[in-house]
C-alpha positions in Angstrom: 63.2 23.3 -8.7 60.1 22.1 -6.7 57.8 23.8 -9.2 59.5 22.0 -12.1 59.2 18.6 -10.4 55.6 19.3 -9.7 54.9 20.3 -13.3 56.6 17.1 -14.6 54.6 15.0 -12.2 51.3 16.6 -13.3 52.2 15.9 -17.0 53.1 12.3 -16.3 49.9 11.9 -14.3 47.8 13.3 -17.1 49.5 11.1 -19.6 49.0 8.0 -17.5 45.3 8.9 -17.1 44.9 9.4 -20.8 46.7 6.0 -21.5 44.1 4.2 -19.4 41.5 4.5 -22.1 41.3 4.3 -25.8 37.7 5.2 -26.4 35.8 8.0 -24.6 33.3 5.5 -23.2 36.2 4.1 -21.1 36.8 7.5 -19.5 35.3 7.5 -16.0 35.5 11.3 -15.9 32.6 11.5 -18.4 28.9 11.2 -17.4 27.1 7.9 -17.9 25.1 9.4 -20.8 28.2 10.6 -22.5 29.9 7.3 -22.2 26.9 5.3 -23.4 26.4 7.8 -26.4 30.0 7.1 -27.4 29.7 3.4 -27.1 26.6 3.1 -29.2 28.2 5.4 -31.9 31.1 2.9 -32.2 29.1 -0.3 -32.4 28.2 -2.0 -35.7 24.6 -3.2 -36.3 25.8 -6.8 -35.9 27.3 -5.9 -32.5 24.1 -4.2 -31.5 21.9 -7.2 -32.4 24.4 -9.4 -30.6 23.9 -7.2 -27.5 20.2 -8.2 -27.5 21.4 -11.5 -26.1 22.6 -12.0 -22.5 26.2 -11.2 -23.2 27.4 -7.7 -22.3 30.8 -8.1 -24.0 32.1 -6.5 -27.2 35.6 -7.9 -27.7 36.5 -5.6 -30.6 36.1 -2.6 -28.2 37.9 -4.2 -25.3 34.7 -5.0 -23.3 35.1 -8.5 -21.9 32.3 -11.0 -22.1 29.9 -11.6 -19.2 26.5 -13.1 -19.1 24.0 -14.3 -16.6 24.2 -16.7 -13.6 21.5 -18.3 -11.5 21.7 -17.7 -7.8 18.5 -18.0 -5.7 20.4 -19.5 -2.8 24.0 -19.6 -3.8 25.7 -19.2 -7.2 24.8 -22.1 -9.5 27.7 -23.6 -11.6 26.7 -27.2 -11.9 23.7 -28.7 -10.0 20.7 -30.4 -11.5 20.3 -27.6 -14.1 23.8 -28.1 -15.4 24.4 -24.4 -15.0 28.2 -24.9 -15.5 27.7 -26.1 -19.1 29.1 -29.3 -20.6 32.5 -30.6 -21.6 33.9 -33.5 -23.6 35.2 -36.4 -21.6 36.0 -39.7 -23.3 34.2 -38.6 -26.4 31.0 -37.9 -24.4 29.5 -34.6 -23.3 29.1 -34.5 -19.6 28.1 -31.7 -17.1 30.9 -29.3 -16.3 30.6 -28.9 -12.5 32.2 -26.3 -10.2 31.6 -26.1 -6.4 29.7 -23.2 -4.9 28.4 -22.5 -1.4 24.9 -23.7 -1.2 22.3 -22.3 1.2 18.7 -23.3 2.1 16.1 -22.7 -0.6 14.8 -19.1 -0.9 11.7 -20.2 1.0 13.9 -21.1 3.9 15.9 -17.9 3.7 12.6 -16.1 4.0 11.8 -18.1 7.1 14.8 -16.5 8.9 13.0 -13.1 8.9 16.5 -11.6 9.1 17.3 -9.0 6.5 21.0 -8.5 7.6 21.5 -12.3 7.3 20.0 -12.3 3.8 22.3 -9.4 2.8 25.3 -11.4 4.0 24.2 -14.5 2.1 23.9 -12.5 -1.1 27.2 -10.8 -0.5 29.0 -14.1 -0.2 27.2 -15.3 -3.4 28.5 -12.2 -5.2 32.0 -12.9 -4.0 31.9 -16.3 -5.6 30.5 -14.8 -8.8 33.4 -12.4 -9.0 35.8 -15.3 -8.1 34.6 -17.5 -10.9 34.3 -14.9 -13.6 37.6 -13.2 -12.9 39.8 -16.1 -12.1 42.2 -17.0 -14.9 41.7 -20.7 -14.0 37.9 -20.6 -14.4 36.4 -17.6 -16.1 33.0 -19.1 -15.6 29.6 -17.7 -15.0 28.2 -14.2 -15.5 28.1 -11.1 -13.4 24.4 -10.6 -14.0 22.7 -12.7 -11.3 19.1 -13.9 -11.9 18.1 -13.3 -8.3 16.3 -12.8 -6.1 12.8 -14.1 -6.9 10.5 -11.2 -5.9 7.3 -13.1 -6.8 4.8 -13.5 -4.0 3.8 -17.0 -3.0 0.1 -16.3 -2.9 -0.9 -20.0 -3.1 1.0 -23.0 -1.5 0.0 -25.1 -4.5 2.3 -23.1 -6.7 5.1 -25.4 -7.9 7.8 -22.7 -7.5 6.9 -21.7 -4.0 10.4 -22.9 -3.1 11.8 -19.9 -4.9 9.8 -17.2 -3.1 10.4 -15.5 0.2 6.7 -15.7 1.1 3.1 -14.4 0.6 3.4 -11.0 2.2 4.5 -8.0 0.1 6.2 -6.1 3.0 8.2 -9.2 4.1 9.1 -10.2 0.5 10.1 -6.6 -0.3 12.4 -6.3 2.6 14.0 -9.6 1.9 14.3 -8.6 -1.8 16.0 -5.3 -0.9 18.4 -7.0 1.4 19.3 -9.6 -1.2 19.8 -7.0 -3.9 22.0 -4.9 -1.7 24.1 -8.0 -0.9 24.6 -8.9 -4.5 25.5 -5.4 -5.6 27.5 -4.2 -2.7 27.9 -0.9 -1.0 30.2 0.9 -3.3 28.5 4.1 -4.6 29.9 3.7 -8.1 30.5 0.0 -8.8 28.5 -3.2 -8.2 29.9 -6.5 -7.1 27.3 -8.2 -9.3 24.0 -7.1 -10.9 20.7 -8.3 -9.4 18.2 -9.3 -12.0 14.9 -10.0 -10.2 12.4 -12.7 -11.4 9.6 -12.9 -12.7 7.7 -9.7 -13.5 4.8 -10.2 -12.9 2.3 -12.4 -11.0 3.8 -15.6 -12.1 2.4 -18.1 -9.5 0.8 -20.8 -11.5 2.9 -23.4 -13.4 0.1 -25.2 -15.3 -0.5 -23.2 -18.4 2.0 -20.5 -17.4 3.1 -20.1 -21.0 -0.4 -18.9 -22.1 -2.5 -18.0 -19.0 -3.4 -14.6 -17.9 -3.1 -13.4 -14.2 -6.1 -11.1 -13.9 -6.4 -8.4 -11.2 -6.8 -4.6 -10.9 -4.3 -1.8 -10.7 -4.7 -1.6 -7.0 -3.4 -5.1 -6.5 -0.7 -4.4 -9.0 0.7 -1.5 -7.0 -0.1 -2.7 -3.4 0.7 -6.4 -3.8 2.2 -8.1 -6.9 4.5 -5.3 -8.1 5.4 -4.0 -4.7 8.5 -6.1 -4.0 9.8 -5.3 -7.4 9.4 -1.6 -6.9 11.1 -1.7 -3.6 13.9 -3.9 -5.1 14.5 -1.1 -7.6 13.9 2.1 -5.5 15.3 0.9 -2.2 17.5 -1.9 -3.1 19.1 -0.4 -6.2 18.4 -3.3 -8.7 18.2 -2.1 -12.3 17.2 -5.4 -13.9 14.3 -7.9 -14.0 13.0 -10.7 -16.1 9.5 -10.5 -17.7 7.3 -13.5 -16.8 5.8 -16.0 -19.2 2.2 -15.3 -18.3 0.0 -12.4 -19.2 -1.6 -9.8 -17.1 -5.3 -8.9 -17.9 -4.9 -10.6 -21.3 -1.6 -9.2 -22.5 1.6 -11.2 -22.3 4.1 -9.7 -19.9 6.9 -10.1 -22.5 5.3 -7.3 -24.5 3.1 -5.6 -21.9 2.9 -1.7 -22.1 3.4 -1.6 -18.3 7.1 -2.4 -18.8 7.7 1.0 -20.3 5.3 2.6 -17.8 7.3 1.5 -14.8 10.6 2.4 -16.4 9.5 5.9 -16.0 7.7 5.6 -12.7 10.5 3.7 -10.9 13.6 5.0 -12.8 14.2 1.5 -14.1 17.1 2.3 -16.5 18.5 -1.2 -16.8 17.9 -4.6 -18.2 14.6 -6.1 -18.9 15.0 -9.6 -20.3 12.6 -12.3 -21.5 12.3 -15.6 -19.7 13.8 -18.6 -21.4 12.0 -19.4 -24.7 9.5 -16.6 -24.2 9.7 -15.4 -27.8 8.6 -18.7 -29.2 5.9 -19.0 -26.5 4.6 -15.5 -27.4 3.8 -16.8 -30.8 2.9 -20.5 -30.2 1.3 -20.4 -26.8 -0.1 -16.9 -26.3 -0.7 -16.6 -30.1 -0.1 -12.9 -29.8 1.6 -12.6 -33.2 1.5 -14.6 -36.4 5.2 -15.3 -36.6 8.5 -14.9 -34.7 9.6 -11.9 -36.8 6.7 -9.8 -35.7 7.0 -11.2 -32.2 10.7 -10.3 -31.9 10.0 -6.7 -33.1 7.2 -6.3 -30.6 9.4 -7.5 -27.7 12.1 -4.9 -28.5 9.5 -2.1 -28.9 8.0 -3.1 -25.6 11.3 -2.2 -23.9 12.9 -5.6 -23.6 16.6 -5.6 -24.3 17.7 -9.2 -23.8 16.4 -12.4 -25.2 16.9 -15.7 -23.5 16.3 -17.8 -26.6 16.9 -17.8 -30.4 16.2 -14.3 -31.7 18.9 -13.1 -34.2 17.3 -14.3 -37.5 14.0 -12.7 -36.6 15.6 -9.4 -35.6 17.4 -9.2 -38.9 14.2 -10.1 -40.7 12.3 -7.5 -38.7 14.8 -4.8 -39.8 14.6 -5.9 -43.4 10.8 -5.7 -43.3 10.8 -2.3 -41.7 9.2 -3.6 -38.4 12.3 -2.5 -36.4 14.9 0.2 -36.7 18.4 0.5 -35.4 17.1 3.4 -33.2 14.7 0.9 -31.6 17.6 -1.4 -30.8 19.8 1.4 -29.5 17.1 2.4 -27.1 16.9 -1.0 -25.3 20.6 -2.0 -25.4 21.5 1.3 -23.9 19.8 0.0 -20.7 21.9 -3.2 -20.9 25.1 -1.2 -21.0 24.1 0.9 -18.1 24.5 -2.4 -16.1 27.9 -2.9 -17.8 28.9 0.6 -16.5 28.0 -0.3 -13.0 29.9 -3.6 -13.2 33.0 -1.7 -14.3 33.1 -3.5 -17.7 33.4 -0.2 -19.7 36.3 1.3 -17.7 39.6 1.8 -19.4 41.3 0.8 -16.2 39.5 -2.2 -14.7 41.7 -1.9 -11.5 39.4 1.0 -10.5 36.8 -1.6 -9.7 37.1 -2.4 -5.9 36.2 -6.1 -6.6 38.9 -6.5 -9.3 41.2 -8.6 -7.0 38.6 -11.3 -6.2 39.9 -14.5 -7.9 42.9 -12.6 -9.3 45.2 -11.8 -6.3 42.7 -13.1 -3.7 42.8 -16.7 -4.9 41.5 -18.7 -1.9 38.3 -20.3 -3.0 35.5 -18.9 -0.8 33.6 -22.2 -0.4 36.7 -23.8 1.2 36.9 -21.3 4.1 36.0 -22.4 7.6 34.1 -19.2 8.4 32.0 -19.7 5.2 31.0 -23.2 6.2 30.1 -22.0 9.7 28.1 -19.2 8.2 26.0 -21.6 6.1 25.4 -23.7 9.2 24.2 -20.7 11.1 21.9 -19.6 8.3 20.4 -23.1 8.1 19.8 -23.2 11.9 18.2 -19.7 11.8 15.8 -20.8 9.0 14.4 -23.7 11.1 10.8 -23.1 12.3 9.6 -24.8 15.5 5.9 -25.6 14.7 5.1 -27.6 17.8 6.8 -28.4 21.1 4.5 -30.0 23.6 5.7 -30.2 27.2 9.1 -28.9 26.2 9.9 -32.1 24.2 12.7 -30.1 22.5 15.6 -29.5 22.8 16.8 -33.0 23.3 19.4 -33.6 26.0 21.9 -36.0 24.5 23.3 -36.7 27.9 19.9 -38.3 28.9 19.5 -40.3 25.7 21.1 -43.7 25.0 19.6 -44.3 21.5 17.9 -42.4 18.7 16.1 -43.9 15.7 16.4 -41.7 12.6 13.8 -42.7 10.1 12.4 -41.6 6.8 13.2 -40.8 3.1 14.6 -37.3 3.9 17.0 -38.5 6.6 20.0 -39.4 4.6 20.0 -37.1 1.6 20.4 -33.5 0.7 18.2 -32.8 -2.3 19.2 -30.2 -4.8 16.6 -28.2 -6.7 16.7 -27.0 -10.3 18.3 -23.7 -9.4 21.0 -25.2 -7.0 24.6 -25.3 -7.7 26.9 -28.2 -6.7 27.9 -27.8 -3.1 31.5 -28.7 -2.1 30.0 -31.2 0.4 26.6 -32.0 1.9 25.7 -33.0 5.5 22.5 -35.0 5.8 20.3 -35.1 8.8 21.5 -38.5 9.7 25.1 -37.4 9.5 24.4 -34.3 11.5 22.8 -36.3 14.3 25.8 -38.6 14.4 28.1 -35.6 14.5 26.2 -34.2 17.4 25.9 -37.3 19.6 29.3 -38.9 18.8 29.9 -42.4 20.0 27.9 -42.0 23.3 24.5 -42.4 21.7 23.4 -45.3 19.5 21.9 -44.1 16.2 19.6 -46.4 14.3 18.6 -45.7 10.8 15.8 -46.9 8.5 14.7 -45.0 5.4 11.3 -46.8 5.0 9.0 -49.1 6.9 9.7 -52.1 4.6 9.2 -55.3 6.6 8.4 -53.2 9.6 11.9 -51.9 9.9 11.0 -48.4 10.9 8.6 -49.5 13.6 11.2 -51.9 15.0 13.9 -49.3 15.1 11.5 -46.8 16.7 10.6 -49.3 19.5 14.3 -49.9 20.2 15.2 -46.2 20.7 14.6 -43.7 23.4 13.6 -41.1 20.8 12.5 -41.4 17.2 13.1 -38.6 14.6 11.1 -39.1 11.5 12.3 -37.1 8.5 9.7 -36.6 5.8 8.9 -34.0 3.1 8.7 -33.3 -0.6 11.1 -34.4 -3.3 12.4 -31.6 -5.5 13.0 -33.9 -8.6 15.8 -31.5 -9.7 17.9 -34.3 -11.1 15.1 -36.0 -13.0 15.4 -35.4 -16.8 11.6 -35.4 -17.2 10.7 -31.7 -17.0 7.1 -31.9 -16.0 7.7 -34.7 -13.5 6.3 -34.8 -9.9 4.6 -38.2 -9.5 3.4 -37.6 -6.0 0.4 -35.2 -6.1 1.6 -33.1 -3.2 5.0 -32.5 -4.8 5.7 -29.6 -7.0 8.5 -27.9 -9.0 9.0 -25.5 -11.9 6.4 -26.4 -14.6 4.4 -28.5 -12.1 1.8 -27.2 -9.6 0.9 -29.3 -6.6 -2.4 -31.2 -6.7 -2.6 -31.9 -3.0 -1.5 -30.4 0.3 -1.7 -33.6 2.4 1.6 -35.4 3.1 1.6 -39.0 2.0 4.6 -39.7 4.3 2.5 -38.6 7.3 1.5 -42.3 7.5 5.1 -43.1 8.2 5.0 -40.7 11.1 1.9 -42.5 12.4 3.6 -45.8 12.3 6.7 -44.5 14.1 4.6 -42.6 16.7 2.6 -45.8 17.3 5.8 -47.6 18.1 7.4 -44.8 20.1 5.4 -41.8 21.4 8.6 -39.8 21.8 8.6 -38.9 18.1 9.9 -35.7 16.6 8.8 -34.9 13.0 11.3 -33.1 10.9 9.4 -31.8 7.8 12.0 -31.1 5.1 9.9 -29.2 2.5 9.8 -26.5 0.0 6.3 -25.4 0.9 3.5 -25.9 3.5 1.7 -29.2 4.1 -1.7 -29.8 5.8 -0.2 -32.0 8.5 -3.3 -31.9 10.7 -2.8 -35.3 12.3 0.8 -34.6 13.2 -0.1 -31.3 14.8 -2.8 -33.0 16.9 -0.7 -36.0 17.9 3.0 -35.6 17.7 4.9 -33.9 20.6 7.2 -31.9 18.4 7.5 -30.7 14.8 10.3 -28.8 13.0 10.3 -27.3 9.5 13.3 -26.8 7.4 13.7 -26.4 3.6 15.8 -28.5 1.2 19.1 -27.8 -0.3 21.6 -26.5 2.3 25.0 -28.1 2.4 24.8 -27.8 6.2 21.3 -29.2 6.4 22.2 -31.9 9.0 24.5 -29.8 11.2 22.2 -26.7 11.2 19.1 -28.7 12.0 20.8 -30.7 14.8 22.0 -27.4 16.4 18.4 -26.7 16.9 17.3 -30.2 17.9 20.0 -30.4 20.7 19.6 -26.8 21.8 22.9 -25.2 20.6 20.7 -22.7 18.8 17.3 -21.6 20.0 14.9 -21.6 17.0 13.3 -18.4 15.8 12.3 -19.1 12.2 8.8 -18.0 11.3 6.4 -19.2 8.6 6.2 -16.9 5.6 2.9 -18.3 4.3 -0.4 -19.2 5.7 -0.4 -23.0 6.3 -4.0 -24.0 5.6 -5.7 -27.0 7.1 -7.2 -28.2 3.8 -6.9 -27.5 0.1 -10.6 -26.5 0.2 -9.6 -23.5 2.3 -8.0 -22.0 -0.8 -9.7 -20.1 -3.6 -9.4 -21.4 -7.1 -5.8 -21.5 -8.3 -6.4 -19.0 -11.1 -8.1 -16.5 -8.9 -5.5 -13.8 -8.6 -7.7 -11.5 -6.6 -6.3 -12.2 -3.2 -9.2 -10.3 -1.6 -11.3 -13.4 -2.3 -9.9 -15.2 0.7 -6.2 -15.6 0.0 -3.2 -15.0 2.3 -3.4 -14.1 6.0 -4.6 -10.6 4.9 -8.0 -11.9 3.6 -8.2 -15.6 4.7 -11.7 -16.8 5.8 -10.7 -20.0 7.4 -8.7 -20.7 10.6 -5.2 -21.9 9.5 -3.1 -24.8 10.8 -0.2 -22.4 11.2 -0.7 -18.6 10.7 1.6 -16.3 8.8 4.6 -15.3 11.0 4.2 -18.2 13.3 7.1 -20.0 15.1 7.9 -21.2 18.6 10.9 -20.8 20.8 12.6 -22.7 23.6 12.1 -19.6 25.8 9.3 -17.1 26.5 8.9 -13.4 25.7 6.6 -10.9 27.3 5.5 -7.7 25.5 4.8 -4.5 27.3 4.7 -0.7 27.0 3.5 -0.3 23.5 3.9 3.4 22.8 3.2 5.6 19.7 4.6 9.1 19.1 1.1 10.6 18.8 -2.6 9.7 19.1 -3.4 11.7 16.0 -1.2 12.5 13.0 -1.4 14.4 9.7 -1.3 12.4 6.5 2.3 13.5 5.9 3.6 12.6 9.3 5.7 9.6 10.3 4.4 7.6 13.3 7.0 6.2 15.7 6.2 3.0 17.5 8.1 1.4 20.4 7.6 -1.8 22.5 9.4 -3.5 25.3 10.1 -7.2 24.9 11.5 -9.3 27.8 12.9 -12.8 27.8 11.1 -14.4 30.7 12.2 -17.9 30.0 15.3 -20.0 30.9 17.3 -19.6 27.7 18.8 -16.9 25.6 16.9 -16.6 22.4 15.9 -14.5 19.4 12.4 -13.1 19.0 10.8 -11.9 15.7 8.7 -8.9 16.7 6.1 -8.1 14.1 4.2 -4.9 13.5 0.7 -5.0 11.9 -1.9 -2.4 11.1 -5.6 -2.5 10.3 -8.1 0.2 9.1 -11.5 0.0 10.9 -12.8 3.2 9.3 -11.7 2.4 5.7 -14.3 3.1 3.0 -12.7 0.4 0.7 -11.9 -3.2 1.2 -8.6 -3.4 3.0 -6.7 -6.3 4.7 -7.9 -7.7 8.0 -4.4 -6.9 9.1 -1.2 -6.1 7.2 2.5 -6.5 8.1 4.3 -3.2 8.2 7.5 -3.9 10.2 9.5 -6.7 11.8 12.7 -7.2 13.6 14.6 -10.3 14.6 16.6 -9.6 17.8 18.6 -11.6 20.3 17.4 -11.1 23.9 19.3 -12.8 26.8 17.3 -14.5 29.4 16.0 -12.2 32.1 16.8 -9.1 29.9 14.6 -6.7 28.0 14.9 -4.7 24.8 13.0 -1.7 23.5 12.4 -2.0 19.8 11.3 0.9 17.7 9.5 1.1 14.3 8.5 3.8 12.0 5.3 3.9 10.0 5.8 6.3 7.1 2.8 7.8 5.2 3.4 5.4 2.3 2.9 2.5 4.7 -0.6 3.5 5.5 -1.7 4.3 1.9 -3.8 2.4 -0.6 -3.9 2.7 -4.4 -6.8 4.7 -5.7 -7.5 4.2 -9.4 -9.6 7.4 -9.6 -6.5 9.5 -9.0 -3.9 6.9 -10.3 -1.9 7.2 -7.1 -1.6 6.2 -3.5 -4.0 7.8 -1.1 -4.0 8.0 2.7 -7.5 7.8 4.3 -8.6 9.8 7.3 -9.8 7.8 10.2 -8.6 5.3 12.8 -5.7 2.9 12.3 -5.0 0.0 14.7 -1.3 -0.4 15.4 -0.6 -4.0 16.6 2.5 -5.7 17.8 2.9 -9.4 18.3 4.7 -12.6 17.6 2.7 -13.7 14.6 -0.3 -12.5 12.5 -2.6 -14.3 14.9 -0.7 -13.8 18.2 -1.2 -10.0 18.6 0.1 -9.0 22.1 -0.6 -5.3 22.2 -2.7 -2.7 20.3 -2.8 1.1 20.1 -5.0 3.3 18.0 -4.0 6.4 16.1 -6.2 8.7 14.1 -5.1 10.2 10.8 -6.5 13.7 10.4 
């Protein structure tokens, strides 16, 4: 009897399994290639051409629609870019806005130097993506997330510096890997969302970006500009990126042969898409092709499988003219549907996907949760960089202060950039200070010095906090609009590094020497006067919904700051090479800089002190295939608990080629309680010590001495050991 029951159960189980799919591509027991072969065989030519857009859906075959979302620092469904679309209200089209959790700009996330924190940020973002796309109430947004930006901020004049994690390839690569892993999740089969990195490659000038060429050799391609993208793919697991507007060595990236080259080298078997409007720019700006039909055919043949602009008429015409075949289209859209596989969109039973319940049975909006709000506040505080703190001016003791003057244009607003969503709420710096001090401290506020108001308020107060910085102009309808020379944004590079509002700081300081500057900015400024004269300076980026609370947690000492600069803050614009010089060896970044900076790369102060000792390496001499282990003891010798960002650099005194003066190869942000010590360990793999050699078309490890350096910034090296590579 038991055998009969067992047989019946097996038959029922097999029948149920069979009923879960109609087409073979929905059968999860088949290989990826078998499923994709079947899917392509079932698609019509019209469906295939439609798949060259950003939508992965094929309704006829039961594949639900999903497209792209923006998400550099939180999912964007609304915000200045109107990413939520538009709807009709009272016979007028108005933005369709949906709240999403909003973090500091990517530049600020980079300043945390905390990869685990970044992974958590991206994981929350992915949860909100699933929530909005799967909720019957919303069904908004797309599961392919255009994030992170793996571009390197080689020059602080770049208008999109706010989107980058920084200037160093190792730092940006590690942050990129963490963000990708957070977006895609840890399930071995399914992704929470798909990470589509931007913008491949070397897109760091806005003026003329639609037609200029970023020129540099293969060595910089592999060691610098492409390095974070490769790590995002090989270590992070991303299988998607966007081709940049610009060219590389004279060829537009949208059709560059290197796209297919790295597919093979990096196993990049997913989406490559154009940037918005790139097809038209390929013809009209780059003048690479005589018409859009030939341009569209060339884009597909270059390995690009998704267009972010009008393309269908030109694809049909290219087929009619014999410039493009159905086989050419099959090749590139196959990569698109690999992403659909990983998102679970091709499964016969969508409940197999571990994220299927988000927004369906788990219906509590993530952005409403208390722990989410507290998390954003913590991320914001951890992004704050203490640039100066003379005579322990900070943290402020609110029990010893009777009045505070909060002054400046950035004091009572939270600016949203072009890639921001709409936060469910926003706490300004002024609000954050009022929240922190309650009714026991008088808070005066003036946004400007009109009729001497700022100076008067500063004189009345025990402490003045002047809040200055750039405007992101995200809400301004004029695209190429940044009226202040030192401001920048997408499509507008900065023309100055000096801060016009520094004059306001001078006025306030003259009225009250107890002045703290809060620089709320998306990029570095040459604030030489402030560094020389003001007692304390903090840096934080725009955009966070918890800007005010997170910042004041640092000001009043609830959190000990440990943010670090991710770019070299130069003293003058003349310290920079020409904007279009993409050869960083000519004096760009901390690795090749020729002038003393205002603030070096990796710099940031703390309310406590850390001593470094006992730097040890696993061997004084190693083979070229050996891994070197490095350890160091760090002790908190100050009066407060605090986090330290321990940084590992290397240099190559015996190198036969031009190599960096020093080069970041490891970092760890760690909490150390006062009076306690920690031993931190790092590993230097052979790849970490290699350089690209064009003569062999590969990475090469040189014999000779290597300096292994540990410190608290690129300039503050505490300990050095030397190892010889045999």
